[in-house]
C-alpha positions in Angstrom: 0.0 0.0 0.0 2.8 2.4 0.9 4.7 1.5 -2.2 1.6 2.3 -4.4 1.2 5.7 -2.7 4.8 6.5 -3.5 4.4 5.5 -7.1 1.3 7.6 -7.5 3.0 10.6 -6.0 6.0 10.0 -8.3 3.6 9.9 -11.4 2.0 13.2 -10.3 5.4 14.8 -9.8 6.6 13.7 -13.2 3.4 14.9 -14.9 3.8 18.4 -13.3 7.6 18.6 -13.7 7.6 21.0 -16.7 5.3 23.3 -14.9 7.4 23.2 -11.7 10.6 23.9 -13.6 8.9 26.8 -15.4 7.7 28.3 -12.1 11.1 27.8 -10.5 12.7 29.7 -13.3 10.2 32.5 -12.9 10.7 32.8 -9.2 14.5 32.6 -9.5 14.4 35.6 -12.0 12.1 37.5 -9.7 14.4 36.8 -6.7 17.3 38.2 -8.7 15.4 41.4 -9.4 14.9 41.8 -5.7 18.4 41.0 -4.5 20.4 42.8 -7.2 19.3 46.4 -6.3 20.2 45.7 -2.7 23.6 44.4 -3.6 24.1 47.3 -6.0 23.3 49.7 -3.2 25.9 48.0 -0.9 28.7 48.0 -3.5 28.2 51.6 -4.4 28.0 52.7 -0.8 31.6 51.6 -0.5 32.9 53.8 -3.4 34.1 57.4 -3.6 32.0 60.1 -5.3 34.1 60.2 -8.5 34.5 56.4 -8.6 30.7 56.0 -8.6 30.2 58.7 -11.2 32.8 57.0 -13.4 31.1 53.6 -13.5 28.1 52.8 -11.2 28.1 49.2 -12.3 31.8 48.4 -11.4 32.9 46.8 -8.2 34.6 49.2 -5.7 38.4 49.5 -6.1 38.9 50.4 -2.4 36.3 50.0 0.3 35.3 53.4 1.5 33.9 52.5 5.0 34.3 56.1 6.0 31.0 56.8 4.1 29.2 55.1 7.0 31.1 57.0 9.6 30.4 60.3 7.8 26.7 59.8 8.0 26.8 59.6 11.8 29.4 62.4 12.3 28.2 65.0 9.7 24.6 64.1 9.1 23.5 63.4 12.8 22.1 60.0 11.9 22.3 59.0 15.6 19.6 61.5 16.5 17.4 60.3 13.6 17.8 56.8 14.9 16.7 57.8 18.4 13.6 59.7 17.0 12.7 56.8 14.8 13.1 54.2 17.6 10.9 56.3 19.9 8.2 56.7 17.3 8.3 53.1 16.1 8.3 51.7 19.7 5.8 54.0 21.5 3.1 54.2 18.8 2.6 50.5 18.2 2.7 49.8 22.0 0.1 52.4 22.8 -2.1 51.6 19.8 -2.2 47.8 20.5 -2.8 48.2 24.2 -5.8 50.4 23.4 -6.9 48.0 20.7 -6.8 45.1 23.1 -8.7 47.0 25.8 -11.4 48.2 23.5 -11.7 44.7 21.9 -12.1 43.1 25.3 -14.9 45.5 26.2 -16.7 44.9 22.9 -16.3 41.2 23.2 -17.3 40.7 26.8 -19.7 43.6 27.6 -22.8 43.9 25.4 -23.5 47.6 24.9 -24.4 50.1 22.2 -20.9 51.7 22.6 -19.2 48.4 21.7 -21.4 48.0 18.6 -20.6 51.6 17.5 -16.8 50.9 17.9 -17.1 47.7 15.9 -19.0 49.5 13.1 -16.4 52.3 13.0 -13.6 49.7 12.7 -15.4 48.1 9.8 -15.9 51.5 8.1 -12.2 52.2 8.3 -11.3 49.0 6.5 -13.8 49.4 3.6 -13.7 53.2 3.3 -10.4 55.1 2.7 -9.7 57.9 5.2 -6.8 59.6 3.3 -9.0 62.6 2.5 -9.2 63.5 6.3 -5.5 64.5 6.5 -6.3 68.3 6.1 -8.9 68.1 8.9 -6.5 66.1 11.1 -3.7 68.6 10.5 -6.0 71.5 11.5 -7.2 69.7 14.5 -3.6 69.0 15.7 -2.7 72.6 15.1 -5.7 74.0 17.0 -5.1 71.7 20.0 -1.4 72.5 20.2 -0.4 68.9 19.5 1.3 69.7 16.2 5.1 69.2 15.9 5.6 67.1 19.0 6.3 63.4 19.7 3.3 63.3 22.0 1.0 64.7 19.3 2.4 62.1 16.8 1.7 59.3 19.3 -1.7 60.6 20.1 -2.6 60.8 16.4 -1.3 57.3 15.7 -2.7 55.5 18.7 -6.2 54.9 17.3 -7.1 51.3 17.9 -10.0 50.6 15.5 -8.4 48.7 12.7 -8.0 45.1 11.4 -6.1 44.1 14.6 -9.1 45.2 16.6 -11.5 43.0 14.6 -9.2 40.0 15.0 -8.7 40.4 18.7 -12.5 40.9 19.2 -13.1 37.6 17.5 -10.5 35.8 19.7 -11.9 37.3 22.9 -15.4 36.1 21.9 -14.1 32.6 21.5 -12.5 32.6 25.0 -14.9 31.2 27.6 -16.7 33.6 29.9 -16.0 31.1 32.8 -12.6 32.7 33.4 -14.3 36.1 33.9 -17.1 34.8 36.1 -14.7 32.8 38.3 -12.4 35.8 38.7 -15.4 38.0 39.6 -16.4 35.5 42.3 -12.9 35.8 43.8 -13.3 39.6 43.9 -11.2 40.6 40.8 -12.0 43.9 39.1 -12.3 44.4 35.4 -8.7 45.7 35.0 -7.3 42.7 36.8 -9.4 40.3 34.8 -8.3 41.9 31.5 -4.6 42.2 32.4 -4.0 38.9 34.2 -6.4 36.6 32.5 -7.4 37.7 29.0 -4.5 39.8 27.8 -1.9 37.0 28.2 -4.1 34.7 26.0 -3.7 37.1 23.0 -0.2 38.3 23.8 1.5 36.3 21.1 -0.9 37.6 18.5 -0.4 41.2 19.7 3.4 40.8 19.5 3.1 39.6 15.9 1.0 42.7 15.1 3.4 44.9 17.1 6.3 43.7 14.9 4.5 44.5 11.7 3.4 47.9 13.2 7.0 48.6 14.3 8.3 48.0 10.7 5.5 50.2 9.3 6.3 53.1 11.7 10.0 52.7 11.0 9.4 53.3 7.3 6.6 55.9 7.9 7.3 59.1 6.0 4.1 61.0 5.8 3.1 61.2 9.5 6.4 62.6 10.9 6.8 64.9 7.9 3.4 66.5 8.5 3.0 66.2 12.3 6.6 66.3 13.6 8.5 68.4 11.1 11.0 69.9 13.4 12.6 66.5 14.2 14.1 64.3 11.5 13.3 60.6 11.6 15.3 58.2 9.3 12.6 58.4 6.6 12.4 62.2 6.5 16.1 62.5 7.1 17.0 60.3 4.1 14.7 62.5 2.0 16.5 65.6 3.2 19.9 64.1 2.5 18.6 63.2 -1.0 17.8 66.9 -1.6 21.3 67.8 -0.4 22.9 65.3 -2.8 21.1 67.0 -5.7 22.5 70.4 -4.7 24.3 71.6 -1.6 26.9 70.5 0.9 26.6 66.8 -0.2 26.4 67.5 -3.9 26.8 64.3 -5.9 27.7 62.3 -2.8 25.6 59.4 -3.8 27.7 56.8 -2.1 27.1 58.5 1.3 23.4 58.6 0.5 23.5 54.9 -0.2 25.4 54.3 3.0 22.7 56.0 5.0 20.0 54.0 3.2 21.8 50.7 4.1 22.1 51.8 7.7 18.4 52.5 7.9 17.5 49.1 6.4 19.7 46.9 8.6 17.6 47.1 11.9 14.4 46.2 10.1 16.1 43.4 8.2 17.6 41.9 11.4 14.2 42.2 13.2 12.5 40.4 10.4 15.1 37.6 10.2 14.8 37.1 14.0 11.0 37.1 14.1 10.1 35.8 10.6 8.4 32.7 12.0 5.7 34.5 14.0 5.2 37.1 11.3 4.8 34.6 8.5 2.6 32.4 10.7 0.3 35.3 11.4 0.2 36.3 7.7 -0.5 32.7 6.6 -3.1 31.8 9.3 -4.5 35.0 10.5 -2.6 34.8 13.7 -4.8 32.1 15.2 -3.0 28.9 16.4 -4.3 25.8 14.8 
């Protein structure tokens, strides 16, 4: 019986072999198109200005590691790193804690307010809200929250999104017996939420936090509009790009490439370390099978 199954699988594999070879070639070519620009960026970040202008496709003759040092010394990349880390860490943390709290209330307490929150979350998914930026900007300016990290965190900490809908569904599937038993023992709502329900969705929240961190790390529009006095890595690279076009760093493309590589490395390391929970959440919706 086992031999027959192996033979059948072998026949199916042989029948689909041309298709598999064709798809392998397609994906190999596609992989090259993704990897080549990154390698090109690395090689050219190790060149001098005139060497790059002479032949951008050639390998560097002498490795110019000083391009990376220059970015920290002359371009204040360290401050940009600090601003980006603060923004990318605080906003997802505040946002997902609020999301989990509101989701818990909507799932475990039947009220009109919970239904309204759930409806608002659905509206944000199906209806684009990009047109509200002018109104948001005016609101931030009128309330004195414009051009501050606190204002940026306040604006980005809304919790009614896809994560909210997912966590609501998970809380609804968790038995109410935990809540009732804790209430009998005299536990309050905050203690029940923090010690009983929140730990049960912590792994899912962490996966969403990682994706949100990467999104905030690459966020350009929000800090550009709502925190213009402080450079993050995204807005700082854009400013350096303008200087390369004309100014102090005119034609210093290798230094620009070095700065771009520096900004990519933390996110790349983060994804490599946590790729399993991220991929698992994307493949299965974040719910353990």
